[in-house]
C-alpha positions in Angstrom: -63.9 33.3 -219.1 -66.3 34.4 -221.9 -68.3 36.4 -219.2 -64.8 37.8 -218.5 -63.6 39.2 -222.2 -67.3 39.9 -222.0 -67.2 42.7 -219.5 -64.4 44.2 -220.5 -65.2 44.6 -224.0 -68.8 45.4 -222.8 -66.9 47.7 -220.1 -64.3 49.6 -223.3 -66.7 49.7 -225.9 -68.9 51.8 -223.7 -66.5 54.1 -222.6 -66.0 54.9 -226.6 -70.0 54.7 -227.0 -69.5 58.2 -224.7 -67.0 60.0 -225.7 -69.2 58.8 -229.2 -72.0 60.6 -228.2 -70.6 64.2 -227.0 -67.8 64.4 -229.8 -70.4 63.7 -232.4 -72.4 66.9 -230.9 -69.4 69.1 -230.4 -67.6 67.9 -234.0 -64.4 67.0 -231.8 -61.9 64.1 -233.2 -63.1 60.7 -231.4 -60.1 58.9 -232.5 -57.2 61.7 -231.6 -58.7 64.5 -229.5 -58.2 64.2 -225.6 -61.2 63.6 -222.7 -61.1 66.5 -220.6 -63.2 67.4 -217.1 -66.2 69.5 -218.6 -66.1 71.6 -215.8 -62.5 72.6 -215.2 -61.8 71.2 -218.6 -58.5 69.6 -217.8 -57.3 67.6 -219.4 -58.0 63.7 -217.9 -55.0 61.1 -217.1 -55.3 57.4 -217.8 -56.2 57.2 -214.9 -59.3 58.9 -214.4 -60.9 57.1 -218.1 -61.1 53.3 -216.9 -64.8 52.7 -218.0 -66.6 53.3 -214.6 -64.6 52.0 -211.7 -62.8 55.4 -212.3 -66.2 57.2 -212.0 -66.9 54.5 -209.4 -63.2 55.3 -207.3 -63.9 58.9 -207.4 -67.4 59.0 -206.0 -68.7 61.0 -209.4 -66.1 63.9 -208.7 -63.5 65.5 -211.0 -59.8 64.9 -209.5 -59.7 67.9 -210.0 -61.8 70.4 -209.2 -63.7 68.2 -206.7 -67.8 69.4 -207.9 -69.7 66.1 -209.8 -70.0 64.2 -213.0 -72.1 63.5 -214.9 -73.8 59.9 -214.0 -74.3 59.9 -218.0 -71.4 58.2 -219.0 -71.1 55.5 -216.7 -74.5 54.8 -216.9 -74.0 54.5 -220.8 -71.2 52.4 -219.7 -72.5 49.9 -217.5 -76.0 49.5 -220.3 -73.3 48.3 -222.6 -72.0 46.0 -220.9 -74.9 44.3 -219.8 -76.8 44.3 -223.5 -73.2 42.8 -224.4 -73.9 39.2 -221.7 -76.8 39.3 -222.7 -76.2 39.5 -225.6 -73.9 35.7 -225.6 -76.7 34.2 -222.5 -79.0 34.4 -225.7 -76.1 33.3 -228.5 -76.8 30.1 -230.2 -72.7 29.0 -231.3 -73.8 26.6 -233.0 -74.3 28.2 -236.8 -70.7 27.1 -238.5 -70.3 32.1 -238.8 -71.8 32.5 -234.9 -68.5 34.1 -233.7 -68.5 36.2 -237.4 -71.9 37.1 -236.8 -71.9 37.7 -232.8 -68.9 40.6 -233.4 -71.3 41.9 -236.2 -74.1 42.1 -233.7 -72.2 43.0 -230.9 -70.7 46.0 -233.2 -74.3 47.3 -234.2 -75.6 47.6 -230.4 -72.2 49.6 -230.2 -74.4 51.4 -232.5 -77.8 51.0 -231.0 -76.4 52.7 -228.1 -75.1 55.5 -229.6 -78.3 56.8 -231.4 -80.3 56.2 -228.6 -78.0 58.4 -225.5 -77.3 60.6 -228.5 -81.5 60.7 -228.9 -81.9 60.8 -225.6 -79.8 64.0 -224.8 -79.4 65.5 -228.2 -83.4 64.3 -229.7 -81.9 63.9 -232.8 -80.6 60.0 -234.9 -77.6 60.6 -235.4 -77.5 59.1 -239.4 -73.2 59.5 -239.5 -73.6 56.3 -236.7 -77.4 54.5 -238.2 -75.8 54.3 -242.1 -73.3 52.4 -240.6 -75.8 50.1 -237.6 -77.9 49.4 -240.6 -74.4 48.3 -242.7 -73.5 46.0 -239.9 -77.8 45.1 -240.1 -77.5 44.1 -243.7 -74.1 42.0 -243.3 -76.1 40.2 -240.1 -78.9 39.2 -243.2 -76.6 38.3 -245.0 -74.9 35.4 -243.2 -78.0 34.3 -242.3 -79.1 33.4 -245.8 -75.5 31.8 -246.2 -76.4 29.8 -243.0 -79.6 28.6 -244.6 -78.2 28.5 -248.3 -81.1 30.4 -249.9 -81.0 32.0 -253.0 -80.7 34.7 -254.5 -84.1 35.9 -255.5 -86.0 34.3 -252.4 -83.2 36.3 -250.1 -83.7 39.1 -251.6 -87.6 39.0 -251.1 -87.4 38.1 -248.3 -85.7 41.4 -247.7 -87.8 43.3 -249.4 -91.1 42.0 -247.5 -89.1 42.5 -243.6 -88.2 46.6 -243.9 -91.8 47.2 -246.0 -93.3 45.6 -242.5 -91.0 46.9 -239.8 -90.7 50.1 -242.0 -94.3 51.5 -242.2 -95.7 51.2 -238.9 -93.2 54.1 -239.1 -94.4 56.3 -242.4 -98.1 55.7 -241.6 -97.5 58.4 -238.2 -94.7 60.3 -240.1 -97.7 61.0 -243.0 -99.8 61.7 -241.5 -98.7 64.0 -238.9 -96.0 65.7 -241.7 -93.1 64.3 -238.9 -94.3 66.0 -235.9 -95.3 62.9 -233.9 -92.0 60.7 -235.0 -88.7 61.8 -236.3 -87.7 61.9 -239.8 -84.8 59.1 -238.1 -86.6 56.8 -237.0 -87.5 55.2 -240.2 -83.9 54.7 -240.8 -83.5 53.1 -237.0 -87.1 50.7 -237.9 -85.1 49.0 -241.1 -82.3 47.5 -239.1 -85.8 45.4 -237.3 -86.2 44.5 -241.3 -82.9 43.3 -242.0 -82.4 41.2 -239.0 -85.4 39.5 -237.9 -85.6 36.6 -239.8 -89.9 36.6 -241.4 -92.2 39.4 -241.5 -93.8 38.9 -238.8 -90.6 39.0 -236.7 -90.1 42.5 -238.2 -93.2 44.3 -238.2 -92.9 42.6 -233.5 -89.9 44.5 -233.5 -91.0 47.9 -234.0 -94.7 47.5 -233.0 -92.8 46.5 -229.6 -91.2 49.5 -228.8 -94.6 51.3 -229.5 -95.3 50.0 -227.2 -92.3 50.3 -225.0 -93.2 54.1 -225.3 -96.3 54.4 -224.9 -95.9 52.3 -220.7 -93.0 55.9 -220.5 -95.1 58.6 -222.0 -98.8 58.3 -220.6 -97.5 57.6 -217.2 -96.1 61.0 -217.8 -98.6 62.1 -219.4 -101.5 61.1 -216.1 -99.0 62.9 -213.2 -99.1 66.2 -216.2 -95.2 66.0 -216.8 -95.5 66.1 -220.8 -98.4 66.3 -222.8 -99.0 66.1 -227.3 -96.2 68.9 -228.3 -93.9 68.2 -225.5 -90.6 66.0 -227.0 -89.8 63.0 -226.4 -86.3 60.8 -228.0 -88.3 57.4 -229.4 -85.5 56.4 -230.9 -84.4 54.4 -227.8 -88.0 52.6 -227.4 -87.8 51.8 -231.2 -84.1 50.0 -230.6 -84.9 48.2 -227.2 -88.0 46.6 -228.6 -85.4 45.0 -231.5 -83.2 44.0 -229.6 -85.7 42.4 -227.4 -86.7 40.8 -230.7 -83.6 40.1 -231.9 -82.7 37.7 -229.0 -85.6 36.7 -228.2 -87.4 36.2 -231.8 -88.3 32.3 -231.5 -89.7 31.9 -227.7 -91.8 35.5 -229.1 -93.5 34.0 -232.6 -93.7 30.8 -230.0 -96.0 33.3 -228.0 -97.8 34.9 -230.7 -98.6 31.3 -232.7 -100.3 30.1 -229.2 -102.3 33.0 -228.4 -103.4 33.1 -232.0 -104.6 29.0 -231.5 -106.3 30.4 -228.1 -108.6 33.3 -230.8 
């Protein structure tokens, strides 16, 4: 039952995320404004707006003008569902605040999807959503410290250390290149790692993983001549992907690092 509810929530919030990506750029009210076809501008009815189902039933075409509908929004909906399900599958429900922390995390995931999609489409990090995401991340940090009964001074020192570890890996190339290699919004995305991880190594590792993921994407394209050093590559999605991976698999990844260090 929980997975059915999670799927429905993922589709619903995925649809909301897709609309938000579009309306943040146009300045439309994302609550009151009605959805329209991008081609004919016909106002869409409820049966055109069932997440993923409507797009599949219409075979990717508008009901009114019969032109192809972008796969962008359905892809966002599907990705959000997958991220929600993976999160629930990996979640530790033993702490007393588990359900509250899960709700905060899923809300942060929606923000991450919006930011990544917006960065891909517009090559810009939407700061208003980023601030919301960081607020959710801080709430998760506080809940975690309460679960562990950590003192205030110790919690503050831990938070500062994690933030420095997470953001420093972004600030160095950003400062050296004067903003040409990294966007100014990327450091705020990296700060999420410092807020939600449990130690300095994890905070650093999450952002570093984003660099590796970005390299796996960019290097083959450079080899094929598709991009060059002057090409603008949205880096936000890779940072967020690294953070998502580390947050849900943190104990396993830390153990893997520990074992490799012992082998050296």
